[in-house]
C-alpha positions as a Markdown table, in Angstrom:
| # | Residue | x | y | z |
|---|---|---|---|---|
| 1 | Met | 7.7 | -102.8 | 236.3 |
| 2 | Asp | 7.7 | -106.3 | 237.6 |
| 3 | Gly | 5.2 | -109.0 | 236.5 |
| 4 | Ser | 3.6 | -109.3 | 240.0 |
| 5 | Asn | 1.4 | -106.2 | 239.6 |
| 6 | Gln | 0.0 | -106.9 | 236.1 |
| 7 | His | -3.7 | -107.6 | 235.9 |
| 8 | Asp | -5.7 | -109.4 | 233.4 |
| 9 | His | -7.7 | -106.7 | 231.7 |
| 10 | His | -10.2 | -108.9 | 229.9 |
| 11 | Val | -14.0 | -108.6 | 230.6 |
| 12 | His | -15.5 | -111.6 | 232.3 |
| 13 | Phe | -19.2 | -112.5 | 232.4 |
| 14 | Asp | -20.9 | -114.6 | 235.0 |
| 15 | Ala | -21.8 | -118.0 | 233.4 |
| 16 | Ala | -25.5 | -117.6 | 234.5 |
| 17 | Val | -25.8 | -114.3 | 232.6 |
| 18 | Met | -24.2 | -115.8 | 229.5 |
| 19 | Lys | -26.8 | -118.6 | 229.4 |
| 20 | Ser | -29.7 | -116.2 | 229.8 |
| 21 | Gly | -29.3 | -114.9 | 226.3 |
| 22 | Leu | -28.3 | -111.4 | 227.2 |
| 23 | His | -24.9 | -111.6 | 225.6 |
| 24 | Asp | -25.7 | -113.4 | 222.4 |
| 25 | Asn | -26.7 | -111.6 | 219.2 |
| 26 | Ser | -30.5 | -111.8 | 219.7 |
| 27 | Ile | -33.0 | -109.0 | 219.8 |
| 28 | Ile | -34.0 | -108.5 | 223.4 |
| 29 | Tyr | -37.7 | -108.5 | 224.4 |
| 30 | Gln | -39.0 | -107.0 | 227.6 |
| 31 | Val | -42.7 | -107.3 | 228.5 |
| 32 | Ala | -44.3 | -104.7 | 230.8 |
| 33 | Thr | -47.0 | -106.6 | 232.7 |
| 34 | Thr | -49.2 | -103.6 | 233.5 |
| 35 | Ala | -49.4 | -101.7 | 230.2 |
| 36 | Asn | -49.6 | -104.5 | 227.6 |
| 37 | Ser | -46.5 | -103.3 | 225.9 |
| 38 | Ile | -43.4 | -105.0 | 224.7 |
| 39 | Met | -40.1 | -103.2 | 224.6 |
| 40 | Ile | -37.9 | -104.5 | 221.8 |
| 41 | His | -34.2 | -103.7 | 222.1 |
| 42 | Leu | -32.7 | -103.7 | 218.6 |
| 43 | Gly | -29.1 | -102.7 | 219.6 |
| 44 | Phe | -27.0 | -100.4 | 217.4 |
| 45 | Leu | -28.2 | -99.2 | 214.0 |
| 46 | Gln | -26.8 | -96.6 | 211.6 |
| 47 | Ile | -28.4 | -93.3 | 210.7 |
| 48 | Asn | -30.3 | -93.0 | 207.4 |
| 49 | His | -30.5 | -96.8 | 207.1 |
| 50 | Arg | -33.7 | -98.7 | 206.5 |
| 51 | Tyr | -34.0 | -102.1 | 208.1 |
| 52 | Arg | -36.4 | -105.1 | 207.8 |
| 53 | Ile | -36.8 | -106.6 | 211.3 |
| 54 | Glu | -38.0 | -110.1 | 211.9 |
| 55 | Leu | -39.4 | -110.5 | 215.4 |
| 56 | Asn | -40.0 | -113.6 | 217.5 |
| 57 | Ile | -42.1 | -112.2 | 220.3 |
| 58 | Pro | -42.5 | -114.5 | 223.4 |
| 59 | Val | -46.1 | -115.4 | 224.0 |
| 60 | Lys | -46.2 | -116.6 | 227.6 |
| 61 | Pro | -45.3 | -113.2 | 229.2 |
| 62 | Leu | -47.9 | -111.5 | 227.0 |
| 63 | Ile | -50.7 | -113.9 | 228.0 |
| 64 | Lys | -49.7 | -113.5 | 231.7 |
| 65 | Ser | -50.0 | -109.7 | 231.3 |
| 66 | Gly | -53.6 | -110.2 | 230.1 |
| 67 | Leu | -53.4 | -110.1 | 226.3 |
| 68 | Arg | -56.2 | -112.1 | 224.7 |
| 69 | Ile | -55.3 | -113.4 | 221.2 |
| 70 | Gly | -58.7 | -115.0 | 220.7 |
| 71 | Gln | -59.9 | -115.5 | 217.2 |
| 72 | Asn | -57.5 | -113.0 | 215.6 |
| 73 | Ser | -55.7 | -114.3 | 212.5 |
| 74 | Asp | -53.5 | -111.2 | 212.4 |
| 75 | Phe | -52.5 | -108.1 | 214.3 |
| 76 | Leu | -52.7 | -104.7 | 212.5 |
| 77 | Val | -51.7 | -101.2 | 213.4 |
| 78 | Glu | -54.6 | -99.6 | 215.3 |
| 79 | Glu | -56.3 | -97.2 | 212.8 |
| 80 | Ser | -57.3 | -94.7 | 215.5 |
| 81 | Lys | -53.7 | -93.8 | 216.2 |
| 82 | Leu | -51.5 | -91.6 | 214.1 |
| 83 | Pro | -49.4 | -93.6 | 211.6 |
| 84 | Asn | -45.7 | -93.9 | 212.4 |
| 85 | Ile | -43.7 | -92.7 | 209.4 |
| 86 | His | -40.4 | -94.3 | 210.6 |
| 87 | Cys | -41.7 | -97.7 | 211.6 |
| 88 | Lys | -44.2 | -99.8 | 209.7 |
| 89 | Leu | -45.8 | -103.1 | 210.6 |
| 90 | Leu | -45.4 | -105.3 | 207.4 |
| 91 | Glu | -47.0 | -108.5 | 208.8 |
| 92 | Phe | -48.0 | -109.9 | 212.1 |
| 93 | Pro | -49.9 | -113.2 | 211.8 |
| 94 | Thr | -50.9 | -115.0 | 215.0 |
| 95 | Lys | -49.3 | -118.2 | 214.1 |
| 96 | Phe | -46.8 | -119.5 | 216.7 |
| 97 | Leu | -43.2 | -120.6 | 216.3 |
| 98 | Val | -41.7 | -122.8 | 218.9 |
| 99 | Asp | -38.2 | -121.7 | 219.9 |
| 100 | Ser | -35.2 | -123.9 | 220.8 |
| 101 | Glu | -36.3 | -123.9 | 224.5 |
| 102 | Gly | -39.9 | -125.1 | 223.6 |
| 103 | Glu | -41.5 | -121.7 | 224.2 |
| 104 | Asp | -44.2 | -120.3 | 221.8 |
| 105 | Asn | -43.3 | -117.1 | 219.9 |
| 106 | Met | -45.4 | -114.9 | 217.6 |
| 107 | Thr | -43.6 | -113.7 | 214.5 |
| 108 | Ala | -43.8 | -110.2 | 213.1 |
| 109 | Thr | -42.0 | -108.3 | 210.4 |
| 110 | Ile | -41.4 | -104.6 | 210.7 |
| 111 | Glu | -39.7 | -101.9 | 208.5 |
| 112 | Phe | -37.7 | -99.5 | 210.6 |
| 113 | Phe | -35.9 | -96.3 | 209.5 |
| 114 | Ala | -33.1 | -95.0 | 211.7 |
| 115 | His | -33.9 | -91.3 | 211.1 |
| 116 | Lys | -31.9 | -89.6 | 213.9 |
| 117 | Glu | -28.8 | -90.1 | 216.0 |
| 118 | Lys | -28.7 | -91.3 | 219.6 |
| 119 | Leu | -31.6 | -93.1 | 221.2 |
| 120 | Val | -34.6 | -93.8 | 219.0 |
| 121 | Lys | -37.8 | -95.1 | 220.4 |
| 122 | Glu | -40.7 | -95.8 | 218.0 |
| 123 | His | -44.2 | -97.0 | 219.0 |
| 124 | Leu | -46.5 | -99.2 | 217.1 |
| 125 | His | -50.0 | -99.6 | 218.5 |
| 126 | Val | -51.4 | -102.9 | 217.3 |
| 127 | Cys | -54.8 | -104.6 | 217.6 |
| 128 | Gly | -56.4 | -107.8 | 216.5 |
| 129 | Lys | -57.8 | -108.0 | 213.0 |
| 130 | Gln | -61.1 | -109.7 | 214.0 |
| 131 | Asp | -61.2 | -108.5 | 217.6 |
| 132 | Ser | -59.9 | -105.0 | 217.9 |
| 133 | His | -60.1 | -105.1 | 221.7 |
| 134 | Ala | -57.0 | -107.3 | 221.8 |
| 135 | Lys | -54.5 | -104.5 | 221.9 |
| 136 | Phe | -50.9 | -103.9 | 222.8 |
| 137 | Asp | -47.9 | -101.7 | 222.0 |
| 138 | Leu | -44.6 | -102.6 | 220.4 |
| 139 | Ile | -41.9 | -100.2 | 221.5 |
| 140 | Leu | -38.8 | -100.5 | 219.3 |
| 141 | Ile | -35.6 | -99.0 | 220.9 |
| 142 | Ala | -32.3 | -98.6 | 219.1 |
| 143 | Arg | -29.1 | -96.7 | 219.6 |
| 144 | Val | -28.4 | -95.0 | 216.2 |
| 145 | Leu | -24.8 | -94.2 | 215.3 |
| 146 | Gly | -24.2 | -91.0 | 213.3 |
| 147 | Arg | -22.4 | -90.7 | 210.0 |
| 148 | Gly | -18.8 | -91.7 | 210.3 |
| 149 | Lys | -19.3 | -93.3 | 213.7 |
| 150 | Gly | -18.8 | -96.8 | 212.6 |
| 151 | Thr | -20.8 | -99.7 | 211.2 |
| 152 | Pro | -22.7 | -101.7 | 213.9 |
| 153 | Met | -23.0 | -105.5 | 213.9 |
| 154 | Leu | -26.7 | -106.1 | 213.3 |
| 155 | Arg | -28.5 | -108.5 | 215.7 |
| 156 | Asp | -30.1 | -111.7 | 214.4 |
| 157 | Gly | -33.3 | -111.0 | 212.5 |
| 158 | Ile | -32.3 | -107.4 | 211.5 |
| 159 | His | -31.5 | -106.9 | 207.8 |
| 160 | Leu | -30.4 | -103.8 | 206.0 |
| 161 | Ile | -32.7 | -103.1 | 203.0 |
| 162 | Ala | -31.7 | -99.5 | 202.0 |
| 163 | Val | -29.5 | -96.6 | 202.7 |
| 164 | Glu | -31.3 | -93.3 | 202.3 |
| 165 | Asp | -29.6 | -90.3 | 200.7 |
| 166 | Asp | -28.6 | -87.6 | 203.2 |
| 167 | Glu | -29.8 | -84.3 | 201.9 |
| 168 | Glu | -26.9 | -82.5 | 203.5 |
| 169 | Ser | -24.3 | -84.8 | 202.1 |
| 170 | Glu | -21.0 | -83.2 | 201.0 |
| 171 | Leu | -20.8 | -85.8 | 198.3 |
| 172 | Ser | -23.6 | -84.3 | 196.3 |
| 173 | Asp | -23.0 | -83.7 | 192.6 |
| 174 | Trp | -25.1 | -80.5 | 192.7 |
| 175 | Gln | -23.1 | -77.7 | 191.1 |
| 176 | Gly | -25.5 | -74.9 | 191.9 |
| 177 | Phe | -27.0 | -72.5 | 189.4 |
| 178 | Ser | -24.6 | -71.4 | 186.7 |
| 179 | Lys | -24.8 | -67.9 | 185.2 |
| 180 | Lys | -25.2 | -68.0 | 181.4 |
| 181 | Glu | -23.8 | -65.1 | 179.4 |
């Protein structure tokens, strides 16, 4: 084979896309303007792993979609909804952080358990502590790798806090019942 037909097989990204933050190691936020919901793309996680996730939610798109923060000092999980056993809101104060581009962000901390393989989508329905009419949904989306499928590189703000035992593990020290004579 001569060298004239060889192609460079490296992936190339458009410079504009690289600058938009889509290809760095950040959590990706997508605000739905009609439903007051924020889709939070966590990337790849590993099954039976528990994570602490530190969010920096952009404020400007939320306000454009009609969210009123008002006099609320915190956001809480809405009590009228069923609790989510795989995803817990640990704290969500309404204080703002300014990011590197001068935009306001709200911070929140969530505990997330990757309980099944493939695509996992967990919903948290939150409302204001003082004004419960200020409501929106956090929708956390992750691709969960099964056992033995590799170890993902976690995005910035995602921290592993525990690995839960798999009840069906082959590594169990259970010997079964022994027959005594």
